C-alpha positions as CSV (number, residue, x, y, z in Angstrom):
1,M,-98.0,-26.9,19.2
2,D,-98.8,-24.4,22.0
3,A,-96.9,-26.4,24.3
4,L,-94.9,-24.1,26.0
5,A,-98.0,-22.1,27.0
6,E,-98.7,-24.8,29.1
7,T,-95.3,-25.7,30.4
8,G,-94.0,-22.1,31.0
9,A,-93.0,-23.2,34.7
10,A,-90.7,-26.0,33.6
11,A,-89.1,-23.2,31.1
12,A,-88.8,-21.0,34.4
13,A,-86.8,-23.2,36.2
14,A,-84.1,-22.9,33.6
15,S,-81.7,-21.1,35.8
16,S,-78.3,-21.9,34.0
17,S,-78.1,-18.9,31.9
18,S,-77.0,-17.0,34.6
19,L,-73.7,-18.6,34.6
20,W,-72.4,-16.3,32.0
21,P,-72.6,-12.6,31.4
22,C,-76.0,-11.6,29.4
23,T,-76.3,-7.9,27.8
24,Y,-79.8,-8.9,26.7
25,D,-82.5,-10.7,28.1
26,V,-84.3,-11.8,24.4
27,F,-82.8,-12.0,21.0
28,L,-85.3,-11.9,18.2
29,S,-84.6,-13.9,15.0
30,F,-87.0,-13.2,12.0
31,R,-87.4,-12.5,8.2
32,G,-87.8,-8.9,8.5
33,E,-90.0,-8.5,5.2
34,D,-92.3,-11.0,6.5
35,V,-93.2,-10.1,10.3
36,R,-91.2,-6.4,11.0
37,K,-94.1,-4.4,10.8
38,N,-96.8,-6.3,12.3
39,F,-95.9,-9.4,14.8
40,I,-92.5,-8.3,15.6
41,D,-93.3,-4.5,16.3
42,H,-96.2,-5.8,18.7
43,L,-94.0,-8.7,20.3
44,Y,-91.2,-6.1,20.9
45,T,-93.0,-3.3,22.1
46,A,-95.0,-5.8,24.7
47,L,-91.3,-7.0,25.7
48,Q,-90.4,-3.8,26.4
49,Q,-92.9,-2.5,28.2
50,R,-92.5,-5.1,30.7
51,G,-88.9,-4.0,31.2
52,I,-87.5,-6.9,29.3
53,H,-84.0,-5.7,27.2
54,T,-85.0,-6.9,23.8
55,F,-82.2,-7.1,20.9
56,K,-83.9,-6.6,17.6
57,D,-81.7,-5.7,14.8
58,D,-81.9,-2.3,12.7
59,E,-83.9,-2.9,9.4
60,K,-81.3,-0.8,7.7
61,L,-78.2,-2.7,8.9
62,E,-76.4,-3.4,5.9
63,R,-76.8,-7.2,5.1
64,G,-73.4,-8.9,3.3
65,K,-73.2,-12.7,2.6
66,S,-72.5,-13.6,6.2
67,I,-73.8,-12.4,9.5
68,S,-71.9,-9.9,11.5
69,S,-69.7,-10.4,14.2
70,S,-71.9,-7.9,16.3
71,L,-75.1,-10.2,15.8
72,F,-73.3,-13.3,17.0
73,K,-71.9,-11.2,20.0
74,A,-75.4,-10.3,20.6
75,I,-76.7,-13.7,20.5
76,E,-74.3,-15.3,22.5
77,E,-75.0,-12.3,25.2
78,S,-78.6,-13.0,25.2
79,M,-80.5,-15.0,27.8
80,I,-83.2,-16.3,25.6
81,S,-83.6,-16.4,21.8
82,I,-87.3,-16.0,20.3
83,I,-87.4,-17.7,16.7
84,I,-90.1,-16.4,14.6
85,F,-90.4,-18.7,11.7
86,S,-92.5,-17.4,8.6
87,L,-92.9,-18.1,5.2
88,N,-89.7,-16.8,3.8
89,Y,-87.4,-17.3,6.7
90,A,-85.6,-20.1,5.3
91,A,-84.7,-17.8,2.1
92,S,-82.2,-15.8,4.0
93,S,-78.7,-16.7,4.7
94,W,-78.6,-14.3,7.2
95,C,-81.5,-15.7,9.2
96,L,-80.1,-19.5,8.7
97,D,-76.7,-18.4,10.3
98,E,-78.4,-16.8,13.3
99,L,-80.3,-20.0,13.6
100,V,-77.1,-22.2,13.5
101,K,-75.7,-19.7,16.3
102,I,-78.6,-19.8,18.3
103,I,-78.8,-23.4,18.3
104,E,-75.0,-23.7,19.2
105,C,-75.9,-21.5,22.4
106,M,-78.5,-23.7,23.3
107,K,-76.4,-26.6,23.5
108,L,-73.3,-25.2,24.6
109,R,-74.5,-22.3,26.9
110,G,-77.9,-23.5,28.0
111,Q,-79.7,-20.7,26.2
112,I,-83.5,-20.9,26.3
113,V,-85.0,-21.2,22.7
114,L,-88.5,-20.5,22.2
115,P,-89.9,-20.8,18.4
116,V,-92.8,-19.2,16.8
117,F,-94.4,-20.8,13.8
118,Y,-96.1,-17.7,12.1
119,D,-98.1,-18.5,9.3
120,V,-96.2,-21.7,8.5
121,D,-97.0,-25.2,9.7
122,P,-94.3,-26.7,11.7
123,S,-93.9,-29.8,10.3
124,V,-93.1,-28.1,7.1
125,I,-89.9,-26.2,9.0
126,R,-88.9,-29.4,10.6
127,K,-89.3,-32.0,7.7
128,Q,-88.2,-28.7,5.3
129,K,-90.9,-29.3,3.1
130,A,-93.0,-27.2,0.4
131,N,-91.4,-23.8,0.0
132,I,-88.8,-24.5,2.8
133,G,-87.6,-27.3,0.8
134,E,-87.3,-24.9,-2.2
135,F,-85.3,-22.4,-0.5
136,F,-83.1,-24.9,0.5
137,A,-82.7,-26.5,-3.0
138,K,-81.6,-22.8,-4.2
139,H,-79.1,-22.7,-1.1
140,E,-77.1,-25.6,-2.4
141,L,-76.9,-24.2,-5.7
142,D,-75.9,-20.8,-4.5
143,F,-73.7,-22.3,-1.8
144,K,-72.3,-25.3,-3.8
145,D,-68.5,-24.5,-2.9
146,D,-69.8,-24.5,0.9
147,E,-72.3,-27.5,1.2
148,E,-71.4,-27.9,5.0
149,R,-72.8,-24.4,5.5
150,V,-76.3,-25.7,4.1
151,K,-75.9,-28.8,6.1
152,K,-75.6,-27.3,9.4
153,W,-78.4,-25.0,8.2
154,R,-80.8,-27.8,7.6
155,I,-79.8,-29.3,11.1
156,A,-80.3,-26.3,13.0
157,M,-83.7,-25.7,11.5
158,M,-84.8,-29.5,12.2
159,E,-83.5,-29.0,15.8
160,A,-84.8,-25.5,16.5
161,A,-88.5,-27.0,15.1
162,N,-88.4,-29.7,17.3
163,V,-88.3,-27.5,20.5
164,S,-91.9,-26.6,21.4
165,G,-93.3,-23.4,20.9
166,W,-96.2,-21.6,19.6
167,D,-98.4,-22.1,16.2
168,L,-100.1,-18.9,15.0
169,G,-101.9,-20.9,12.3
170,N,-102.3,-20.3,8.6
171,I,-102.7,-16.1,8.3
172,A,-104.2,-16.8,4.7
173,N,-107.3,-19.1,5.8
174,G,-108.8,-16.3,8.1
175,F,-106.3,-15.4,10.9
176,D,-107.6,-13.9,14.1
177,I,-105.7,-10.9,15.2
178,R,-107.1,-11.6,18.4
179,Y,-105.0,-14.9,18.6
180,E,-101.8,-13.0,17.8
181,S,-102.1,-10.7,20.8
182,Q,-103.0,-13.3,22.9
183,C,-99.8,-15.5,21.7
184,I,-97.9,-12.2,22.5
185,Q,-99.2,-12.1,25.9
186,K,-98.3,-15.6,26.8
187,I,-94.8,-15.1,25.2
188,V,-94.3,-12.4,27.3
189,E,-95.7,-14.3,30.5
190,C,-93.4,-17.0,29.7
191,V,-90.1,-14.9,29.2
192,M,-91.3,-12.7,32.4
193,D,-91.1,-16.3,34.3
194,V,-88.0,-17.7,33.4
195,L,-86.4,-14.0,34.0
196,G,-87.8,-14.1,37.3
197,H,-86.7,-17.5,38.5
198,T,-83.3,-17.1,36.8
199,A,-82.9,-13.2,39.0
200,C,-83.7,-15.6,42.1
201,D,-81.3,-18.2,41.3
202,A,-78.4,-15.8,40.2
203,T,-78.5,-15.0,43.9
204,E,-77.6,-18.3,45.2
205,N,-73.7,-18.9,46.2
206,L,-72.6,-21.1,43.0
207,V,-69.1,-20.9,44.4
208,G,-66.9,-23.7,43.0
209,I,-70.0,-25.1,41.3
210,R,-69.1,-23.7,37.4
211,S,-65.7,-25.9,36.9
212,R,-67.5,-28.8,38.7
213,M,-70.8,-28.5,36.3
214,G,-68.1,-28.0,33.4
215,T,-66.4,-31.3,34.2
216,V,-69.8,-33.0,34.1
217,Y,-71.0,-31.6,31.1
218,S,-67.9,-32.1,29.0
219,L,-69.0,-36.1,30.0
220,L,-72.2,-35.5,27.6
221,N,-72.9,-35.6,24.3
222,L,-75.6,-33.9,23.4
223,E,-75.5,-34.9,19.8
224,S,-75.0,-38.4,19.9
225,D,-78.2,-40.4,19.5
226,K,-77.1,-43.1,22.2
227,V,-78.7,-43.2,25.5
228,Q,-76.2,-42.1,28.2
229,F,-75.8,-42.8,32.0
230,V,-73.8,-40.3,33.9
231,G,-72.7,-40.7,37.4
232,I,-72.1,-38.1,40.2
233,W,-70.9,-39.5,43.1
234,G,-68.8,-38.5,46.3
235,M,-69.6,-37.8,50.1
236,S,-73.0,-36.1,51.5
237,G,-72.9,-32.5,51.5
238,I,-69.9,-32.5,48.9
239,G,-72.8,-30.7,46.5
240,K,-74.0,-33.3,44.2
241,T,-77.3,-32.2,44.0
242,T,-76.0,-28.5,42.9
243,I,-74.4,-30.1,40.0
244,A,-76.7,-32.0,38.8
245,R,-79.4,-29.2,39.2
246,S,-77.1,-27.1,37.2
247,V,-76.0,-29.2,34.6
248,Y,-79.9,-30.0,34.1
249,D,-81.1,-26.4,33.9
250,K,-78.9,-25.7,31.5
251,I,-79.8,-28.7,28.9
252,F,-83.5,-29.7,29.5
253,R,-84.5,-27.7,26.8
254,Y,-82.7,-29.6,24.7
255,F,-85.1,-32.8,25.2
256,Q,-88.6,-33.7,24.7
257,G,-89.2,-34.4,28.3
258,A,-87.4,-33.6,31.4
259,T,-87.7,-34.3,34.9
260,F,-85.5,-34.1,38.1
261,L,-86.4,-36.4,41.0
262,H,-84.8,-35.0,44.2
263,E,-84.2,-37.4,47.2
264,V,-85.0,-40.3,45.4
265,A,-84.0,-42.5,48.6
266,E,-85.8,-40.5,51.2
267,N,-88.9,-40.2,48.8
268,S,-88.9,-43.7,48.2
269,A,-89.1,-44.7,51.6
270,K,-91.4,-42.3,52.2
271,H,-94.2,-42.7,49.7
272,G,-92.8,-46.0,48.1
273,I,-91.4,-46.3,44.6
274,Q,-94.4,-46.4,42.7
275,H,-95.1,-42.6,43.8
276,L,-91.8,-41.7,42.0
277,Q,-92.7,-43.7,39.2
278,Q,-96.1,-41.6,38.8
279,I,-94.1,-38.0,39.1
280,L,-91.6,-39.4,36.2
281,L,-94.2,-40.1,34.3
282,S,-96.7,-37.3,34.6
283,E,-93.8,-34.6,34.2
284,L,-92.2,-36.5,30.9
285,L,-95.4,-37.2,29.4
286,L,-97.2,-34.3,30.6
287,L,-99.9,-36.1,32.2
288,K,-102.0,-35.0,35.1
289,D,-103.5,-37.9,36.3
290,V,-101.0,-41.0,36.2
291,R,-102.2,-44.1,38.6
292,I,-100.0,-46.8,39.2
293,N,-101.3,-49.5,41.5
294,N,-97.8,-51.2,42.2
295,I,-93.9,-51.1,41.1
296,F,-94.2,-53.6,38.5
297,E,-97.1,-51.8,36.6
298,G,-95.1,-48.8,37.1
299,T,-91.8,-50.3,35.4
300,S,-93.6,-51.6,32.8
301,L,-95.0,-48.1,32.1
302,V,-91.8,-46.3,32.0
303,R,-90.3,-49.1,30.0
304,R,-93.0,-48.8,27.2
305,R,-94.1,-45.2,27.3
306,L,-90.5,-43.8,27.3
307,N,-89.0,-46.1,24.6
308,G,-89.3,-43.9,21.8
309,K,-89.1,-40.3,23.5
310,R,-85.7,-38.3,24.1
311,V,-85.5,-37.5,27.6
312,L,-83.5,-36.0,30.4
313,I,-84.0,-37.6,33.9
314,V,-81.9,-36.7,37.0
315,L,-82.3,-39.3,39.7
316,D,-81.1,-37.5,42.6
317,D,-79.4,-39.5,45.8
318,V,-80.1,-42.7,45.0
319,N,-78.9,-45.5,47.6
320,H,-80.2,-48.8,46.6
321,G,-80.5,-50.6,42.9
322,N,-84.3,-51.2,43.5
323,Q,-84.8,-47.5,42.9
324,L,-82.8,-47.8,39.4
325,D,-84.7,-51.1,38.8
326,A,-88.0,-49.4,39.0
327,L,-86.7,-46.1,37.5
328,A,-83.9,-46.3,34.9
329,K,-82.7,-49.7,34.9
330,S,-81.4,-50.0,31.5
331,H,-80.0,-48.0,28.5
332,D,-82.9,-49.8,26.4
333,W,-85.9,-48.1,28.4
334,F,-85.6,-44.8,26.5
335,G,-85.4,-43.1,23.3
336,A,-82.3,-42.4,21.3
337,G,-80.3,-39.3,22.7
338,S,-81.8,-39.7,26.1
339,I,-79.2,-38.4,29.2
340,I,-79.8,-40.1,32.8
341,I,-78.0,-38.5,35.4
342,I,-77.8,-40.5,38.8
343,T,-76.1,-38.4,42.0
344,T,-75.1,-41.5,45.1
345,K,-72.8,-41.9,47.4
346,D,-72.4,-45.1,46.3
347,K,-70.0,-45.9,43.7
348,H,-70.4,-49.3,43.5
349,L,-73.9,-48.9,42.6
350,L,-73.1,-47.1,39.6
351,R,-70.7,-49.8,38.5
352,Q,-73.4,-52.4,39.0
353,Y,-75.7,-50.5,36.5
354,N,-73.2,-50.0,33.9
355,V,-72.9,-46.4,34.2
356,D,-71.2,-44.9,31.0
357,K,-69.3,-42.1,32.9
358,M,-68.5,-41.1,36.5
359,Y,-67.4,-38.1,38.0
360,K,-66.1,-38.1,41.4
361,V,-66.9,-34.7,43.4
362,S,-63.8,-32.9,44.6
363,L,-64.0,-30.9,47.8
364,L,-63.4,-27.3,47.7
365,N,-60.0,-25.7,47.4
366,T,-59.1,-23.2,50.2
367,D,-60.1,-20.1,48.3
368,E,-63.4,-21.4,47.4
369,S,-64.0,-22.4,51.0
370,I,-63.7,-18.7,52.2
371,E,-65.4,-17.4,49.4
372,L,-68.3,-19.8,50.3
373,L,-68.0,-19.2,53.8
374,S,-67.9,-15.6,53.7
375,S,-71.0,-15.3,51.3
376,Y,-73.0,-17.1,54.0
377,A,-71.3,-15.4,57.1
378,F,-70.9,-11.8,55.8
379,Q,-73.4,-11.5,52.5
380,K,-69.9,-11.0,50.5
381,R,-67.5,-12.8,48.4
382,H,-64.6,-11.8,50.6
383,P,-64.4,-11.7,54.3
384,K,-63.8,-8.7,56.4
385,S,-60.2,-8.1,57.3
386,E,-60.0,-8.4,61.1
387,Y,-61.7,-11.4,60.5
388,R,-59.3,-13.3,58.3
389,E,-57.3,-15.1,60.8
390,I,-60.4,-17.1,62.9
391,I,-61.8,-17.9,59.1
392,A,-58.7,-19.5,58.1
393,E,-59.8,-21.7,61.5
394,V,-63.2,-22.0,60.3
395,V,-62.2,-23.5,56.8
396,H,-59.4,-25.8,58.2
397,Y,-62.0,-27.3,60.4
398,A,-64.6,-27.8,57.4
399,G,-62.0,-29.1,55.1
400,G,-63.5,-27.9,51.5
401,L,-67.1,-29.7,52.4
402,P,-69.7,-27.1,51.0
403,L,-72.2,-28.5,53.5
404,A,-70.5,-27.7,56.5
405,L,-69.2,-23.9,55.2
406,K,-73.1,-23.0,54.4
407,V,-74.1,-24.4,57.9
408,L,-71.2,-22.8,60.0
409,G,-71.5,-19.3,57.8
410,S,-75.1,-19.2,58.2
411,S,-74.9,-19.9,61.9
412,L,-72.3,-17.2,62.2
413,Y,-74.0,-14.4,60.5
414,G,-74.4,-11.3,62.0
415,G,-72.2,-12.7,65.0
416,G,-69.3,-10.7,66.5
417,M,-65.8,-11.8,67.1
418,I,-66.5,-13.4,70.1
419,E,-69.4,-15.3,68.8
420,W,-66.9,-16.5,66.4
421,R,-64.5,-17.5,68.9
422,E,-66.9,-19.6,70.9
423,T,-68.2,-21.3,68.0
424,V,-64.9,-22.7,66.9
425,D,-63.8,-23.8,70.2
426,R,-67.2,-25.5,70.3
427,L,-66.6,-27.0,67.4
428,K,-63.3,-28.4,68.5
429,Q,-65.4,-30.4,71.3
430,I,-68.9,-31.3,69.6
431,P,-69.2,-31.4,65.8
432,E,-72.1,-29.1,64.3
433,G,-75.6,-31.3,64.5
434,E,-77.2,-30.7,60.7
435,I,-73.4,-31.9,59.3
436,V,-73.1,-34.9,61.5
437,E,-76.9,-35.8,60.8
438,K,-76.4,-35.6,57.0
439,L,-72.9,-37.5,57.0
440,K,-74.5,-40.3,59.1
441,V,-76.5,-41.4,56.2
442,S,-73.8,-43.0,54.5
443,F,-73.0,-44.8,57.8
444,N,-76.5,-45.8,58.2
445,T,-76.5,-48.1,54.8
446,L,-73.7,-50.3,56.0
447,S,-73.6,-53.6,57.0
448,E,-72.7,-54.3,60.6
449,V,-69.2,-55.5,60.1
450,D,-68.6,-52.5,57.9
451,Q,-69.9,-50.3,60.5
452,K,-67.4,-51.4,63.0
453,I,-64.7,-51.6,60.3
454,F,-65.5,-48.0,59.9
455,L,-65.7,-47.1,63.5
456,D,-62.1,-48.6,64.0
457,I,-60.5,-46.8,61.5
458,A,-62.0,-43.3,62.4
459,C,-60.9,-44.0,65.9
460,F,-57.4,-45.4,65.4
461,F,-56.3,-45.9,62.2
462,K,-56.6,-42.7,60.1
463,G,-53.2,-42.1,58.4
464,K,-52.2,-45.5,58.9
465,K,-50.8,-47.7,56.0
466,K,-53.7,-49.6,54.4
467,D,-51.9,-52.9,54.6
468,S,-51.0,-52.6,58.5
469,V,-54.7,-51.7,58.8
470,I,-55.8,-54.9,57.0
471,R,-53.3,-57.3,59.1
472,I,-54.9,-55.9,62.6
473,L,-58.6,-56.0,61.5
474,R,-58.3,-59.4,60.1
475,S,-56.9,-60.6,63.7
476,F,-60.3,-59.9,65.0
477,S,-61.9,-62.0,62.3
478,F,-63.3,-59.3,60.0
479,T,-63.3,-59.3,56.2
480,P,-61.3,-55.8,55.9
481,V,-60.2,-55.7,52.0
482,I,-63.7,-56.1,51.3
483,G,-64.9,-53.9,54.2
484,I,-62.4,-51.0,52.9
485,R,-63.4,-51.5,49.5
486,N,-67.3,-50.9,50.7
487,L,-66.3,-47.6,52.6
488,I,-64.2,-46.3,49.8
489,E,-67.2,-47.1,47.5
490,K,-69.7,-45.0,50.1
491,S,-67.4,-42.3,50.0
492,L,-66.5,-42.8,53.9
493,I,-62.6,-43.1,53.1
494,T,-60.0,-42.5,50.7
495,V,-56.6,-44.2,50.2
496,S,-53.6,-42.1,49.3
497,K,-50.3,-43.4,48.9
498,G,-51.1,-46.5,50.5
499,R,-52.4,-44.9,53.5
500,I,-56.1,-44.8,54.5
501,M,-57.5,-41.2,55.0
502,L,-60.9,-39.8,55.8
503,H,-62.1,-36.2,56.1
504,Q,-61.8,-34.4,59.6
505,L,-66.0,-34.2,59.9
506,I,-66.7,-37.6,58.9
507,Q,-64.0,-38.7,61.4
508,E,-65.5,-36.5,63.9
509,M,-68.9,-38.4,62.9
510,G,-67.6,-41.6,63.8
511,W,-66.5,-40.1,67.2
512,H,-70.0,-38.8,67.7
513,I,-71.4,-42.2,67.0
514,V,-69.2,-44.1,69.5
515,R,-70.2,-41.6,72.0
516,K,-73.7,-41.7,71.4
517,E,-73.9,-45.4,71.6
518,A,-72.7,-45.0,75.1
519,S,-74.8,-42.0,76.5
520,N,-71.8,-40.3,76.7
521,N,-70.6,-42.7,79.5
522,I,-66.7,-42.7,79.0
523,G,-66.6,-46.0,80.9
524,K,-68.9,-47.3,78.2
525,Y,-67.1,-46.7,75.4
526,T,-66.8,-49.4,72.7
527,R,-63.6,-47.5,71.6
528,L,-61.1,-44.8,73.4
529,W,-59.0,-42.8,71.1
530,S,-58.7,-39.3,73.2
531,P,-55.3,-39.3,75.5
532,D,-57.5,-37.8,78.3
533,D,-60.4,-40.1,78.0
534,I,-58.0,-43.0,78.2
535,F,-56.2,-41.5,81.2
536,Y,-59.5,-40.9,83.0
537,V,-61.1,-44.7,82.5
538,L,-57.3,-46.0,83.5
539,S,-57.3,-43.9,86.7
540,E,-61.1,-44.2,88.0
541,S,-61.1,-47.2,90.0
542,T,-64.8,-47.5,89.9
543,V,-64.9,-47.2,86.0
544,S,-65.1,-51.0,84.4
545,I,-63.5,-51.2,81.1
546,Y,-65.8,-52.3,77.9
547,C,-63.5,-54.2,75.3
548,S,-65.2,-53.7,71.8
549,T,-63.9,-55.9,69.5
């Protein structure tokens, strides 16, 4: 059962541990009389030699009937827990209390758990047979007034034994000490990979992500046997992928298989949906050479091979139903307890596929926006005092959109006040290209009629009453009720207090599209909204006016 030795890279991706303060890198949970003077001593030494801060309780520590609060605190403040299941591990109520706490931290905090089966068969631990069953029978007598505690021990042991780990074989039947040293080396390498990736991820600017990630996490029930579909939706650049990645990193080790498929829409267009099906199956089934000849074959394989497996799947940036049809169409495709997370700009798509719960990502507030912009522009969480006024202008322009704040902050990094001022002046005339192109993805998926409705709203109707806009658009033989609903579900507009609203950058994206359609020839614009442009067109007798709708 040396699966983690083969999938250390997957464990290394678990960066969510950095989201809470960690005093220790590793917490060791073990039965002292079984392994303290051999395996634990060697493992602890190997970890310390690599600079891994490891908690190992003092063998002289007085043990009572209940685990001490200091040990609970040590577990909570550890990034990784290594559990050494030995012959007599289950005999200790102290060890079992530790185990319950470790599993709790794995579920609630995303703590990484690495089990080691030392001189005991994993199935014995999992099914609680042989001497493990005898220990629990004794516990049920000793703690007959606290049956719930014993029940928690049983559940925690079963769940921990279901996590992939290392099996050191049966020592009584000729255990090779060289294998023990090799196993320790693999464990240390896996821990180093996890810590190395986490250290890198900890430097990322996760401003505003924690609270939003917490909201998504609250929608999940990791203890449920039901298959759960959860949708994360919102406009381009608002942080859907970052939130989904943070949640994924926090919980992926709790599943028998996990995969994060990035940019589903783009990759299916480039490589075909069957390519994504191959990735899905190879990562969830740990198979190297999965070959799929066509989408129908891939769909059949996904349904048959994953039906009995508890999996975590994130489908990032889905924009069409055919992608879900091929990758995750229905709850009954997956094993009990599976979770499927879908990120999209299209709310209607989530409703169409009966997603159980949905979360609309909110824009950053002013304080979060200043912090994110500063982290990119100054490499610090707080802005320089002399830049506060101009930062307020940039933040106002970005309107709480994380993508805009990152792009603008990166472009302003190292610049002086003159560069900042010119950038702000330029943004008032021409929106930042990278931001516009990202936002145009939603526009490009609209029908021709809905595109016209959107451009009319962007140019003329922002802040206007929805009922009035519908009457005007209907006079041009549009179908505005359906069109406005589609724009809302594509995250392009919102309705607030009966008025149609849209983000400033989305409005500027609409203006940009109108200008580009006419090659920036004002006389050929399909829509005129700027007073200066209108004056120019009406005053130039040589300009012929083109009427749009």
